[in-house]
C-alpha positions in Angstrom: 90.4 109.5 88.1 87.8 112.0 87.5 88.2 115.7 88.9 86.3 115.1 92.1 88.9 112.2 93.1 91.7 114.3 92.1 90.4 117.0 94.2 90.1 114.6 97.0 93.7 113.5 96.5 95.1 116.7 96.2 93.5 118.5 99.2 93.0 115.7 101.8 95.5 112.7 101.7 98.8 114.7 101.5 98.0 117.3 104.5 96.9 114.5 106.7 100.0 112.4 106.3 101.9 115.5 107.0 100.5 116.6 110.2 99.7 114.3 113.4 98.4 115.1 116.8 95.3 117.1 117.8 96.6 120.5 117.2 98.5 119.5 114.1 95.4 118.0 112.8 93.7 121.5 113.2 96.7 122.8 111.4 96.1 120.1 108.6 92.6 121.2 108.0 93.6 125.0 107.4 96.0 123.7 105.0 93.6 121.9 103.2 91.2 124.5 103.0 93.8 126.7 101.2 94.7 123.9 99.0 90.9 123.6 98.0 91.1 127.5 97.1 94.2 126.7 95.0 92.5 124.0 93.1 89.5 125.9 92.3 91.4 129.0 91.3 93.8 126.7 89.0 90.8 125.4 86.9 89.8 128.9 86.5 93.4 129.8 85.0 93.0 126.6 82.8 89.7 127.8 81.4 89.9 129.2 77.6 87.2 130.7 75.8 88.1 128.7 72.9 87.0 125.0 72.9 89.8 124.0 71.0 92.2 125.1 73.5 90.0 124.4 76.6 89.9 120.6 76.7 93.4 120.0 76.1 94.8 122.7 78.7 92.5 121.2 81.3 93.4 117.7 80.5 96.3 116.9 82.8 95.1 118.7 85.7 91.8 116.8 85.6 93.6 113.5 85.5 94.9 114.4 89.1 98.1 114.5 90.6 99.9 114.8 94.1 100.0 118.9 94.2 103.2 118.4 96.2 104.4 122.1 94.7 101.5 123.9 95.9 101.6 122.3 99.3 105.2 123.2 99.7 104.5 126.7 99.0 101.6 126.8 101.8 103.8 125.2 104.0 106.8 127.4 103.6 104.5 130.3 103.9 103.8 129.3 107.3 107.4 130.1 108.3 106.1 133.6 108.1 102.6 135.0 108.3 100.9 132.2 106.5 99.0 131.9 103.2 97.5 135.0 101.5 96.3 135.8 98.1 100.1 136.1 96.7 101.0 132.7 98.3 98.1 130.9 96.6 99.2 132.9 93.4 102.5 131.7 93.4 101.4 128.1 94.2 99.0 128.3 91.2 102.0 129.5 89.0 104.4 127.0 90.0 101.9 124.2 89.6 100.8 125.3 86.1 104.6 125.5 85.2 104.9 121.9 86.4 101.8 120.9 84.3 103.1 122.7 81.2 106.4 120.9 81.2 104.6 117.5 81.5 102.9 118.2 77.9 106.3 118.7 76.6 108.2 116.0 78.1 105.4 113.4 77.0 105.7 114.5 73.5 109.6 114.5 73.6 109.7 111.0 75.3 106.8 109.6 73.2 105.0 108.6 76.3 101.9 106.8 76.0 100.4 107.4 79.6 100.5 110.0 82.2 98.7 109.8 85.4 97.1 106.8 84.5 95.5 108.3 81.4 96.5 108.6 77.7 99.3 111.2 77.1 97.8 114.4 75.8 99.6 113.9 72.4 97.7 110.4 71.8 94.5 112.1 72.4 94.9 114.9 70.2 98.5 115.3 68.4 102.2 116.4 69.2 101.5 120.1 67.8 98.2 120.4 70.2 100.2 119.0 73.1 103.0 121.4 72.7 100.8 124.3 72.1 98.6 123.2 75.2 101.8 123.4 77.2 102.6 126.7 75.9 99.3 128.0 76.7 100.1 127.0 80.4 103.4 128.6 80.3 102.0 131.8 79.4 99.3 131.8 81.8 101.9 131.0 84.5 104.0 133.8 83.4 100.9 136.0 83.6 100.3 135.2 87.2 104.0 135.9 88.2 104.3 139.2 86.2 102.3 141.1 88.8 104.5 139.7 91.7 107.2 141.9 91.4 110.7 141.8 90.0 112.1 139.3 92.2 109.5 136.7 91.6 109.7 137.1 87.7 113.4 136.6 87.8 112.8 133.7 89.8 110.3 132.3 87.4 112.6 133.0 84.3 115.5 131.3 86.0 113.5 128.3 87.0 112.3 127.9 83.4 115.9 128.2 82.1 116.6 125.3 84.5 113.7 123.2 83.1 114.8 123.7 79.6 118.5 123.1 80.2 117.7 120.0 82.1 115.5 118.6 79.1 118.3 119.6 76.7 120.8 117.7 78.8 118.9 114.7 78.9 118.1 114.7 75.4 121.6 115.0 74.1 122.9 113.0 77.0 126.4 113.1 78.5 129.2 114.4 76.9 132.7 112.5 76.0 134.5 112.4 79.7 131.3 113.2 81.6 130.2 110.8 84.1 127.0 109.4 83.2 125.5 109.1 86.9 126.6 112.7 87.6 125.0 114.0 84.5 122.0 112.0 85.1 121.7 113.6 88.7 122.2 116.9 87.4 119.4 116.7 85.0 117.1 115.4 87.7 118.1 118.6 89.9 117.3 120.8 86.9 113.8 119.3 85.3 112.4 118.4 89.0 114.5 119.9 91.6 114.5 123.5 90.4 110.8 123.9 90.5 110.2 122.3 93.7 112.9 124.7 95.3 111.2 127.6 93.7 107.6 126.5 95.2 109.5 126.5 98.8 111.2 129.8 98.1 108.2 131.5 96.8 106.4 130.4 100.0 108.9 132.0 102.3 109.0 135.2 99.9 105.2 135.9 99.8 104.2 134.4 103.4 106.9 137.3 104.6 108.8 134.5 106.4 112.3 135.5 107.6 115.0 136.1 104.7 117.3 133.5 106.2 114.8 130.8 105.8 114.7 131.2 102.1 118.1 129.4 101.2 117.6 126.3 103.5 113.8 125.7 102.1 115.3 126.1 98.5 117.9 123.5 99.2 115.2 121.1 100.9 113.1 121.6 97.7 115.8 120.6 95.2 116.9 117.8 97.5 113.4 116.2 97.5 113.0 116.7 93.8 115.9 114.5 93.1 114.6 112.1 95.7 111.2 112.1 94.1 112.7 111.2 90.8 115.2 108.7 92.0 112.1 106.9 93.7 110.1 107.3 90.5 113.1 105.1 88.8 112.3 102.4 91.4 108.6 102.4 90.9 108.9 102.4 87.2 110.2 98.8 87.6 107.1 97.9 90.1 104.4 95.4 88.8 101.8 97.1 90.7 100.1 99.0 87.9 96.9 99.8 89.9 99.2 102.0 92.1 101.9 103.2 89.6 99.3 103.9 86.6 101.8 102.3 84.1 103.2 99.2 83.0 106.5 97.8 84.8 109.5 99.0 83.1 107.9 101.7 80.8 111.1 103.6 81.0 113.1 100.7 80.4 111.1 99.7 77.3 111.3 103.0 75.8 115.1 103.1 76.0 115.3 105.6 78.8 118.4 105.4 81.0 117.1 105.5 84.6 119.8 105.1 87.6 119.2 101.5 88.0 120.1 101.1 84.4 123.1 103.4 84.9 124.2 101.4 88.0 123.9 98.4 85.8 125.9 99.8 83.0 128.7 100.8 85.3 128.7 97.4 86.9 128.9 95.5 83.6 132.4 96.7 82.9 133.4 94.1 85.6 130.7 91.6 85.7 130.0 89.3 82.7 126.4 88.4 84.2 125.7 91.9 84.5 127.2 92.7 80.8 124.8 90.0 79.7 121.6 91.5 81.4 122.4 94.9 80.0 122.9 93.5 76.7 119.5 91.7 76.8 117.9 95.0 77.9 119.5 97.2 74.9 118.5 94.6 72.5 114.9 94.5 73.7 114.7 98.1 73.7 115.9 98.5 70.3 113.4 96.0 69.2 110.5 97.4 70.7 111.4 100.9 68.9 111.4 98.9 65.9 107.6 97.5 66.3 108.2 94.5 68.6 105.9 93.5 71.5 106.9 95.5 74.7 106.2 92.2 76.4 109.5 91.1 75.1 111.2 92.8 77.7 109.4 91.4 80.7 112.2 88.8 81.9 114.6 91.6 82.0 112.5 94.1 83.8 111.8 91.5 86.5 115.5 90.8 86.7 116.5 94.4 86.9 113.8 95.1 89.7 115.3 91.9 91.8 118.8 93.4 90.9 121.0 95.1 93.8 121.2 98.4 91.7 117.4 99.0 92.3 118.0 98.8 96.1 121.0 101.0 95.4 118.7 103.5 93.7 116.4 103.4 96.5 119.2 104.1 99.1 120.5 107.1 97.1 116.8 108.5 97.2 116.8 108.1 100.7 120.3 109.9 101.2 118.8 112.8 99.2 115.7 112.8 101.3 117.8 113.0 104.7 119.9 115.7 103.1 116.9 117.5 102.5 115.8 117.3 106.1 119.2 118.3 107.4 119.0 121.4 105.3 116.2 122.6 107.6 118.3 122.7 110.3 118.2 126.6 110.6 114.3 126.4 111.0 112.8 126.4 114.3 111.0 123.6 115.9 107.4 123.6 114.9 104.6 121.7 113.3 105.5 123.3 109.8 109.2 122.0 110.1 107.7 118.5 111.4 105.6 118.5 108.3 108.3 119.3 105.8 110.3 116.2 107.3 107.4 114.0 106.8 106.7 115.2 103.4 110.7 114.2 102.5 109.8 110.8 104.3 106.6 110.4 102.4 108.2 110.9 99.0 110.7 108.0 99.3 108.1 106.0 101.0 105.5 106.1 98.4 104.6 103.3 96.1 103.0 105.1 92.9 
């Protein structure tokens, strides 16, 4: 995806899905214009005088992305006075933080693809990808630094949760800890925390009522978990043209997603599930030693057809429904309807 295609995806597709009806369509156009401003300013923040820094720092932004976080900041600001310079700055800081985390995640996960293009460390090196992420974290901090103490503290706490989520994912569940509860908390920290911050900053800097801050924060965290659970389902999808990666990428890399963890739980009482689990583990180990990733094709297909994948999808939908319920304190409006549709769109996507 080239940069102009990424801009089209970011500024047109999502707003038009969230707003319906003539009045809402006008609203969608206004949001679209704000997203275009944010996109343009993001590109400026990702520009570095040093060519050594400039190309890797811009790399993942130019690969595309859904811009869910900036969109959420804009929507939440509409609960008050609507978008302004500080709202856009908050949206940019959150998106920069998200982009920075992707560079680091891909190094730690030894990922080969991101957004349908080679992961940054495969284009340059681990060190350059890590430093590019650090540069983006620095730019995000610079943006937030002039927005007041509350914003600085919120950004710091969010960054702390991102790091804790990655640490807990890396170390894994401890003795006596339920693996599925551990996994869910990792998702809440790594993804939910930043989406929640995007929503909260929208209320803060859009001068929205203080009583709306906690509901949209809860909403953001819950749609973040729902997003990642649907990603676990999408990871098993054979539709590479939509997902941007080979079916079972996480499974082949030995990543424990929710379908795998549910299969692991079932294996204690089902010989067939235990046998499938053993084949998955053996295949992932062989791939780690250099075997052809196609070795696991039958197991990927078996897991995709297994009931645990349907359970994962159902869990994602529960989180999305709970996110919508968290908005109960908000008045009926086109903004509330758009937030509800955003939750639905997250669990209905295919890539």
